[in-house]
C-alpha positions, 0 to 999 in steps of 0.5 A: 479080486487077486491078480495073478501074473503068469509068464511062459518062457519059451522051451529053448531056455527052460528045461522040461522039468521046470516048465512041468513044474510051473504047470503043477504050480499053477494048477495048484494056485489055481484051485485055491483062487477066488472065482468070481462072476464079471467085474463090478463097480470101479473095475467095471468103469475101467473096463468099460472105459478103456475099451471106448477107445482105440488109443489112450485118450482116458486112463484110469486106475481102480485105485484113483476110483471110490465107490459110494451109494451101494455102488450107485455112484463112483467118483475119483480122477482120470488121466486124458491125453496121457497128462491131463488131470480130470474129476470123474463122476459116475452113475451106475445102475447095477453093473451098467453105466449110465453117465460119465462125466469128467471135469476139468477145472482148470480148463485144459487147452483142447489141442486139434489132435485131442479133439481128433482122438475124441470125436473123429473130427478135425476142428478146423472144419467146424470152428473158423480159424480165428478161434480153433486155437483158443479152445480149451475143455471144460468136461466130458460127458458119456451117456451109455444105454440103459443095458449093455454099457453101449456108449450112445452120447458124448457131449464136450463142453467147451471154453474159447479165450479169443474174442470173434469177428464174424464178419470182417466187413461188419464191425460185430464182435462176439465174446465170452464165447462157450461151445457144445459139441455132442455126439448122438447115436455114437454106437450105432446103428445108423450114422453118427450125428454131430452137433456144434453149438456156440454161445456169446455175447455181442454189443450193438450200440449201447444194447448187449445180445446173447447170440446162440449158433448152432450147426450139425455139418461139419463146413456147413453155415453157422446160423446164430439167433438172438433177442434184442430188447430195444435199439434206435435204427441210426444205432443199428446202422451206425455200429454195423455199416461203414460210414463210407456206406451210410449216407446218414447225410441223404436220410431225413432225420424222420426216417432214423428217428425210430426205435426197434423193439423186441426184435429177433436177429439172426447172423450168418456169418458164412453169408456175411448177413444179419437180418433183424425182425421186429417192431418200431414206432412205424409198424413191423419192422424186418432188416437185412444187412449183407455185401452189397455185391458178390467180390471178395472184400465187398462193403456191407449194404443194408435193406430195412422195410417197416409197414405202415398203419393207415393214416400215417403222418407223412409230415413226420418223416418230412414237411414236403411229405405231408401232401401225402397224408391226403392221398388215399394210400393202402398198404404203405411200407418204407424201405430204406436202401443203400443199393438199387435193387430188383426187389427187396427180398424182405418177407414182410413187404412181400406179405403186404403185396407192395414189393417192387423195384428199389432206389438208393435212399428211400422208398414208398410202396403202397397201393393207390385206389383210383377211383376218387380221382375218377382216372378209373373210368379212363384207365378201366382200373380201380387200384394200382401198385405205386413206387418212389424213391428219394435221398436227402431232398424228399422234393425229389419224390416221384410216385409212378405205378404201372397201368394194365391198359392201352389208349387208342390216340386216333388211327395212327398212335396207340398209348400203351404201357402206361405208368401213372406218376405223381409228384406231392412236392409242394409247389411242384405237385403234379400228376402226369400219365407215361408210357410208350406210343406207337406212331405211324409216319408215313412208311416208319413206324415209331415207337415214343416213350411218352409222358402226359400232364398238368403242371398245377402251378403253371397251369399249362399241360404238357406232352414229352415223347422220346423216340425209342430207336433210330428214325432213318430217312426221317421225312424223306430226308436221305442221309439222315439219321435221327437217335434218342429223339426227344420232343415237348409241347407245353400249352399254357392258359395263362395267355388266354383268350390265345393260348400259346404253345411252346415246342421243344426237340432234342435228340442225335443228329447224323449225317454222313460223318458228322455227328451231333446232339440238338436241342432246340426250343422255340416259344413263338409268345416270348422269343427270348424264352427260346434256346439252341444247344448242339453238340459235337463229337469234335469242333477244331479251334480253326472252325471257329475262327473261321466261322464266328469271328471277323476278319479283323480279329483273325489278321491280329494273330501273329505267325508265332501265336497261329498254331497254339491259338488255332491249332487245337480241337475241342472234343465233346463240344457244345454250342449253346445260345440263348438270348435271354440274359437270366438264362433258360431251363429246358428238360430238366438242365438249366443253360447259361446265357450267350453264344457259348461254346464248351469242350475238352481241349489238349493244348500243348499236352495239357487237358482243359475243359474250356468254356468259351465266349464267341462275339464276331467283333470281339473275337474269342474269351475262353477259360478252363481249369488245369489238372495239377501238374505234379513231377515228383519234387521237381515242379508242380502247378497248382490252384491258387486263390481258393481254386484247387486247380491252375486256370486257363485262359485264351483271348483274342480279339482285335485290338490286344496281342492273343494270348494263352496263359496258365495260371496257378501257384508254382512250386519250383526248386523250393520256391512257392509264387502265384505266377502266369505262364505264357504258352506260345508256339515254341512252348512255354516261358514264365517269370517268378522270384522269391526265395529259391530252397528258403534261402536266397531271393532270386528271380528265374526265368523258365522256358520249355517246350512242354510243361508236363516233360518238367526235366526239360525245363531251362532255368536262368536265375538272376540271384538277389543282393542277399547272395552277393552280400553273403558269398561276399561276407563269408568268402571275405571273412574266410580270406582273412582268416586263412591269411592270418599268419600270412599277413603277419609274415608280409608285414615282418618281411617289409620291415627286415627288407628296410633293416637289412638293406641298411646293414648291406649298405654298411658291409659292402664297402668295408668288405672290398676295402679288406679284399684289396689290402690282403690280396696286395700281401699275397701277390708279392709272397707268391713271386718268392714261391714261384722261384723256388718252384722253378729251381726244383723243377730244374733239378727234377729234370737232371735227375730224371734225365740221368736215371734214364740213361742208367735205365738204359746202359742196364738194358744193354747188359740185359741184351749181351747176357741174353746172346751169351746165354743163348750161344751156351745152349747151342754148345750143350745142345751138340749131339756127341762130346767131340761136336761139344768141343769142337763147339765150344773152341770155336765159341771162345773168341765170342765169349771174350768179345762179349764179356768186354762189352758188359764190362765197359757197359759197367763202367758206364752205369757207374759214372752215371751213378755218381753224377745221379748222386750229385743231382739228387743232392741239388734237387733236395738243397731245391726242395728243402729251399721251397719248403722253407719258403712255402709258408709265405704262400696262403692258397685259402680263398681270400673270402676266408681270410680272418680279417675278412670271413667274419664281415662275408659272413655278416653280408651272406646273412644280411643278404639271406635275410633280405632274400627271405623277406623278398621272398614273403612279399612275391609270395615265393615257397610258402604263399600262392599269388591269390594269397599273396594278393589277398594278403597284400589287399588285407594289410594295406585296405583291411579285410573288409570286401577282399572278395566282392561280389556284384553278380550271380547267376546260374542256369540250366536244366531243372532236372540238373539244378532242382536238388540246390547244387548249381554251377553258378557264375560270379562276378565282382573283384578279388583284391580289387582285381576284377573277378569272374568266374563259375563255381558249384554251391549247394544253394540249401547250404552254401557255407561249405562251398563258399569256403572251398571257393575262397581257398581256391581263390587263395 
């Protein structure tokens, strides 16, 4: 069939003429084209498959398909999910497709969105979260109706790469998992049917099983089934139950030594359960494994039951059960349960008609025929259901069964709700009837739970009864109330011909605020077999002292011990008096001999369970265990000598001082030692010795107000010789090393002082002699210079005087000139010519007079200049004379005289060297006092014990000194001088601090 593609363009782009031409062309071609019926073969496959889904899940081209067998089969390739290739096989009938199969050779990963496109379902609603991401698709199969190409069934064959542990608390893993997802009634009418199947392999012990699961509803419970050929019961439990929930040691080996055969297994992951039915060496078996409760992370428990054939050899389970083989039991079943349950829920057990309430361990269920024992005539019933349970001790087995009848016991009592009890254990075999007794006592109607029977070994008849509820004002005693009253009467036939009864009573007694329980047994035949046991909510120690010990014992308690000895109470106290040295057992409880008081006490915040022996004359001796005290890494008090807990003992008698002592292993500052801690009214104290922080020996005295408040401990530690020797050795070594250079300088300085003192002794007198000679010569020269200097000074003063006179005359002339000039300005300032002439005429004599004065002054100046010139000649001569003799004078210091200066230089050099050597010896400039002291000691005595420590001690609170950093007081000597100092030292790594200490001394 030819394909034609025709495209029309809008008129706005194509002219009407062209449009008409195209239409005519199309009609022309169409009239000559081949016209066929609806598509067939490969074209039909493309058409039908292409219309299956709205999205392009599957894409097929005709060119990828081949038709064979006259159109019956089509094969080729198709594209899934736009990228994955699959080989296609199609079966057809005419133009109808019967099946379409696509195979994915590469196991293509099935993504969640692909699963949704194919199925309209979300894969995480069907598969567990741990599996949904590891799914790959193997094949897809479409099945169509015989006519009409309507899809009826879609089937996805899946593989799962991951393994699966269906139940987290059950160590069962499924591997090699394959899946099949099927959609039925795909095209209607009606709803589609979705079915998901899983197949896988698992292993229980050494047995491999094939599991098959199926569900038809999303988010529904999966149910897996499998066939199990054979497996030991112990393997089943060992591999499916956590060890903590599988008490193998509580089950007799005979119970576990059976094989399960031809069993059907059902696993329900959502319910976290596995059930099994099959056969065993003991008969039909059924097992359920499920969580012990409804909590989220509850562990797995188990329930296993199997029917026992008639004449079953109970001795195979345990020899203690052999007597059961002689009892006529019917419909017998064994049920092993990890928990107590109201019923087994096992169908096989229920079918036997013996299902009943179960205990933890091994339960025996059966029907018991009363006729052989004759009890049917007393109880008016032939058969009853009985049950019993035991764990690892079959001796504890007690079989019991309900008897639906009442027995009158006189006019005031009725025995009803009767239970038959059988104890089959050899040596303890016992049969009894239990139930309730209605008893009328005066106006009170009491209900007792009773048990009556015969002990075959002791040949004694016994009756036990317990009051249900309370008895107020018993026997008309006002204000008294008895609760949980129990009594027992024994009648022994060994004391024939006169049977002697024994009577026991116990209960809770209340009188106003007092409350206690009481157990008493009286045996008139053997008084030593009697006993008394009473319990109290609280019993004060002071009450014990006042009631049960002598005055002499109390007087022996010093004041500083009164609070700790008497000021505490025993909670849940119990007082027991048993005369028999061997003790006594009453009501299945054993009592130790003696006068005993037990209870829980709190002594200085320490909780202790005390066991106390009391004697009137000898006083009190109490012993108990403390819980270990652990305060981080600071302090621990634990048990010692094989005892996990520390012990506490209290001793109080008439002679020795009282003591309250805790004994155990103390861990303190890295030191571990067994010690006794003594408690008193102020707190506690103890002494301990050993290596602190595994380094140095020490003796520690520890005190505090509360053992449970370790930071408040006050510790005083006396260090032993090993630390003192260590400090002496290392500090001396450090000081010797640090002063090596100083020691050399000190020795050199001592030699220099001797050397330069000798040199100065030679130079000093020689310098003084030279100075005297030079000074005498200088004195003569200086006299000549002085005379010349005087002559110069005299001439200079003469010249200075003449110059002063000359200067005065010049000043006079200047005054005359100023007066003359002023007169001239007056004449020039006349207002007219006539006035000017008049002024000039009048002033003529003035000008003449002033001229004469000026001339006289000039004459005087000329005479003075002549005298001055003569005086200057005299001054010049005096100066020349001084200059001529001035070389005789030497104004340089006498020490610089060439004959003295070298000697002075040598003297100063010797003095400098001597001073420097002296400074070395005094430790100035370059050495401290400590360095000088150490240097002198080492130079004179050697480095050994330049520091010597003979006492070391530190003290402080534990939270300060616990890490090893302590402030330690040291006493000894430093360079033979007394040393008493305090240093900071890390006892875990002390060398650095000792070096610092040594440096500090320097």
